[in-house]
C-alpha positions in Angstrom: -13.0 -1.3 -26.7 -10.5 0.8 -24.7 -6.9 1.4 -25.6 -5.9 0.8 -22.0 -7.6 -0.2 -18.8 -5.8 0.6 -15.6 -6.7 -1.6 -12.6 -6.2 0.4 -9.4 -6.5 4.1 -8.7 -3.5 4.8 -6.4 -0.5 6.9 -7.2 0.7 4.4 -9.9 -2.7 4.0 -11.5 -3.5 7.7 -11.5 -0.1 8.6 -12.9 -0.6 6.0 -15.7 -4.0 7.6 -16.3 -2.4 11.1 -16.7 0.2 9.8 -19.2 -2.1 7.5 -21.1 -4.9 10.0 -21.6 -2.4 12.8 -22.4 -1.1 10.6 -25.2 -4.7 10.5 -26.5 -5.3 6.8 -25.6 -8.9 5.9 -24.7 -8.2 5.3 -21.0 -10.3 3.8 -18.2 -9.2 3.5 -14.6 -11.0 0.9 -12.4 -10.8 1.3 -8.6 -12.5 -1.1 -6.2 -12.3 1.1 -3.1 -11.3 4.6 -2.2 -9.5 6.4 -5.0 -5.9 7.1 -4.0 -4.8 3.9 -2.3 -2.9 3.6 1.0 -1.4 7.1 0.7 -4.7 8.8 1.5 -4.2 7.8 5.1 -0.9 9.6 5.4 -1.1 12.9 7.3 2.2 14.4 6.2 4.2 13.9 3.0 7.8 15.2 2.9 9.7 12.8 0.6 7.7 13.4 -2.6 9.6 16.0 -4.8 8.1 19.4 -4.6 5.6 18.4 -1.9 6.3 19.2 1.8 3.6 19.1 4.3 0.6 18.1 2.1 -1.5 15.2 3.3 -1.9 12.1 1.1 -5.6 12.6 0.4 -5.1 16.1 -0.9 -2.2 14.9 -3.1 -4.3 12.2 -4.6 -7.1 14.6 -5.3 -4.7 16.6 -7.5 -3.6 13.4 -9.3 -7.2 12.6 -10.0 -8.0 16.1 -11.3 -5.1 16.0 -13.6 -6.0 12.5 -15.0 -9.6 13.6 -15.6 -8.4 16.9 -17.2 -6.7 14.9 -19.9 -9.7 12.6 -20.4 -9.2 9.6 -18.2 -12.5 7.8 -17.4 -12.5 6.8 -13.7 -15.0 4.0 -12.7 -15.8 2.1 -9.5 -15.5 -1.6 -9.7 -13.3 -4.7 -9.1 -11.6 -6.5 -11.9 -11.9 -10.2 -11.1 -9.9 -11.7 -14.0 -7.9 -11.1 -17.2 -7.9 -13.4 -20.2 -7.0 -13.2 -23.8 -9.6 -13.2 -26.6 -9.3 -15.7 -29.5 -7.3 -13.2 -31.5 -4.5 -13.5 -29.0 -4.2 -9.8 -28.5 -7.4 -8.4 -27.1 -7.7 -8.6 -23.3 -11.1 -9.5 -21.7 -11.6 -8.2 -18.2 -14.3 -9.6 -16.0 -15.8 -6.9 -13.7 -17.4 -7.5 -10.3 -20.8 -6.3 -11.6 -20.9 -9.2 -14.0 -20.0 -7.3 -17.1 -17.0 -7.8 -19.4 -14.9 -5.1 -21.0 -12.4 -5.3 -23.9 -9.1 -3.5 -24.1 -6.0 -3.5 -26.2 -3.7 -3.2 -23.1 -3.8 -3.3 -19.4 -1.8 -1.7 -16.5 -2.2 -3.5 -13.2 -1.6 -1.1 -10.3 -3.7 -2.7 -7.5 -1.2 -2.0 -4.8 -0.8 -3.9 -1.5 -2.4 -4.0 1.9 -0.9 -4.3 5.5 -0.1 -7.7 6.8 -1.4 -8.9 10.1 0.5 -10.7 12.9 -2.1 -13.5 13.1 -1.7 -13.8 16.9 -4.5 -14.3 19.4 -6.6 -11.2 20.1 -5.6 -9.3 17.0 -8.9 -9.8 15.2 -10.9 -9.3 18.4 -9.3 -6.0 19.2 -9.1 -4.6 15.6 -10.9 -1.3 15.8 -10.8 -1.6 19.6 -7.2 -0.7 20.2 -5.5 -2.6 17.4 -5.0 -0.4 14.2 -3.1 -0.4 10.9 -3.5 3.3 10.4 -2.0 5.9 12.7 -3.5 8.8 10.7 -6.9 7.3 11.0 -6.9 6.4 14.7 -4.0 8.2 16.4 -6.2 10.9 17.9 -8.2 8.3 19.8 -5.1 7.7 22.0 -4.4 11.1 23.3 -2.4 10.9 26.5 -2.3 7.1 26.4 0.5 4.6 26.2 0.6 2.7 22.9 2.9 0.4 20.9 4.0 0.3 17.3 5.1 -3.0 15.9 7.6 -3.1 13.0 11.0 -1.8 11.9 10.5 -0.3 8.5 9.9 3.3 7.4 6.2 3.2 7.9 6.6 1.9 11.5 9.1 4.5 12.5 7.5 7.4 10.8 4.1 6.6 12.2 5.6 6.1 15.7 6.9 9.7 15.5 3.5 10.9 14.3 1.8 9.2 17.2 3.9 11.1 19.7 1.6 14.1 18.9 -1.1 12.3 20.8 0.2 9.5 23.0 2.1 10.0 26.2 4.4 7.1 25.4 5.1 5.1 22.3 6.9 1.8 22.4 8.5 0.5 19.2 8.5 -3.3 19.2 10.8 -4.9 16.7 11.9 -8.5 16.3 15.6 -7.8 15.8 18.2 -5.2 16.3 18.5 -3.9 12.7 16.0 -1.7 11.0 14.9 -1.3 7.4 13.9 2.3 8.1 15.9 5.2 6.6 18.7 6.4 8.9 17.3 10.0 9.1 13.9 8.7 10.2 15.4 6.3 12.8 17.5 9.1 14.3 14.5 11.3 14.8 12.8 8.5 16.6 15.8 7.8 18.9 15.9 11.5 19.8 12.2 11.7 20.6 11.7 11.5 24.4 8.3 9.9 24.1 9.6 6.9 22.2 11.1 3.7 23.7 12.5 0.8 21.7 11.9 -2.8 22.7 14.1 -4.9 20.4 14.6 -8.6 19.7 11.0 -8.9 20.7 7.8 -10.3 19.2 4.1 -9.9 20.1 2.4 -13.1 21.2 -1.0 -12.0 22.2 -3.3 -9.0 22.5 -5.4 -8.9 25.7 -8.2 -6.9 27.3 -11.9 -7.1 28.0 -13.9 -4.9 25.6 -10.9 -2.9 24.5 -7.2 -3.6 24.3 -5.5 -3.3 27.7 -2.1 -5.1 27.3 0.2 -7.0 25.0 2.0 -10.2 25.8 5.5 -10.0 24.4 8.5 -12.3 24.2 12.2 -11.7 23.9 13.4 -14.0 21.0 16.9 -14.2 22.5 16.1 -15.1 26.1 12.5 -16.4 25.5 11.4 -14.4 28.5 7.8 -13.3 28.3 6.4 -10.1 29.8 3.3 -7.9 29.7 3.2 -4.4 28.2 0.3 -2.3 29.4 -0.9 -0.3 26.4 -4.3 0.8 25.2 -3.3 1.0 21.5 -1.2 -1.1 19.1 -0.3 0.0 15.5 0.9 -2.8 13.2 3.4 -2.2 10.4 4.8 -5.6 9.5 4.9 -5.6 5.7 2.3 -5.9 3.0 0.2 -8.3 1.0 -0.2 -7.7 -2.7 -3.7 -7.2 -4.0 -3.5 -9.9 -6.7 -6.6 -11.9 -5.9 -8.2 -13.3 -9.1 -5.3 -12.1 -11.2 -2.9 -14.8 -10.1 -4.6 -17.4 -12.3 -3.3 -15.7 -15.4 -0.5 -13.4 -14.2 2.8 -14.8 -12.9 3.6 -13.9 -9.3 6.4 -14.7 -6.8 6.1 -16.8 -3.6 4.6 -13.8 -1.8 2.1 -13.0 -4.5 3.9 -9.9 -6.0 3.7 -9.7 -9.8 6.9 -10.7 -11.7 7.9 -8.4 -14.5 10.5 -8.1 -17.2 12.8 -5.0 -17.3 10.1 -3.2 -19.3 7.3 -3.8 -16.6 5.5 -6.2 -18.9 4.0 -9.3 -17.3 3.9 -12.8 -18.8 0.9 -11.6 -21.0 2.0 -9.3 -23.8 0.3 -5.9 -23.5 -0.3 -6.4 -19.8 2.0 -4.2 -17.7 2.3 -3.6 -13.9 3.1 -0.5 -11.9 3.5 0.3 -8.2 3.5 -1.6 -5.0 1.9 -4.8 -6.4 5.0 -5.6 -8.5 8.1 -7.4 -7.3 10.4 -4.6 -6.3 12.7 -3.3 -3.5 11.3 0.2 -2.7 7.6 0.9 -2.3 7.0 4.7 -2.1 4.7 7.2 -3.8 7.6 8.5 -5.9 8.5 5.0 -7.2 4.8 4.2 -7.8 4.4 7.4 -9.9 7.6 6.5 -11.8 6.3 3.0 -12.6 3.0 4.5 -13.6 4.6 6.9 -16.1 6.9 4.2 -17.6 4.0 1.6 -17.9 1.9 4.2 -19.7 4.6 4.9 -22.2 5.0 1.2 -22.8 1.3 0.8 -23.3 1.3 3.6 -25.8 4.1 1.9 -27.7 2.3 -1.5 -27.5 -1.0 -0.1 -28.8 0.7 1.8 -31.6 2.6 -1.3 -32.7 -0.3 -3.7 -32.5 
């Protein structure tokens, strides 16, 4: 039996692993995909304290090394469900390989994934012009005209990044206001390669084998037009990775986990950290903060029980 099992190996989960193992708790981190989470696709980090210019993958390698240095055991696998044992305290986790593991406490840090627009042509051209990762695919669009859909920090930051490669970047946003930070938005407005198309939504992605154009519509005038681009990068929010967990863990209408002030879920001894929880700001620094706090709460819970 473990003292704590951490579900998810992104910034929140790895930070929890550092703090839990450093507190001499028997700690296991389960990650179903690539260790590090979404941040590993980020080419340049400048808003994490003490880090300026490091890419996300390199930063997560350092997180991993530190967690393992203190004794965290990192495993590959997906946790399908959580349930309480008959004693009412022990948590039983079902793993994708058919095994079950016992633990005194749990930290859920499964993160979130990009939303899709769910418009015609999106699925057809995914990987053929439609992308959700500028760092991964930006270099394929050197000297081409492309579009970025969204109005948050990710959309604007990645639009700026894409100007390294593209000859023109259109930012398509459904309204006038932006959720992006002011300093990031100002950089985009000053960039000669960026053009804003506001009050506009994407209705369809078109092309033959690869993306060639986007049908867009102005939501004020209802006027439709065609934008000739060879690439489209979508940043329209996130979907929490709570599949299988929602049967026992309370979530909101969007699927994000609801917590008390102390990051505890509706199950005593099961805590949550990072992008998967109901919160306002989803950044590496807030994920790491959640991870540290959840770890301390786990330590207190295990000691008390």
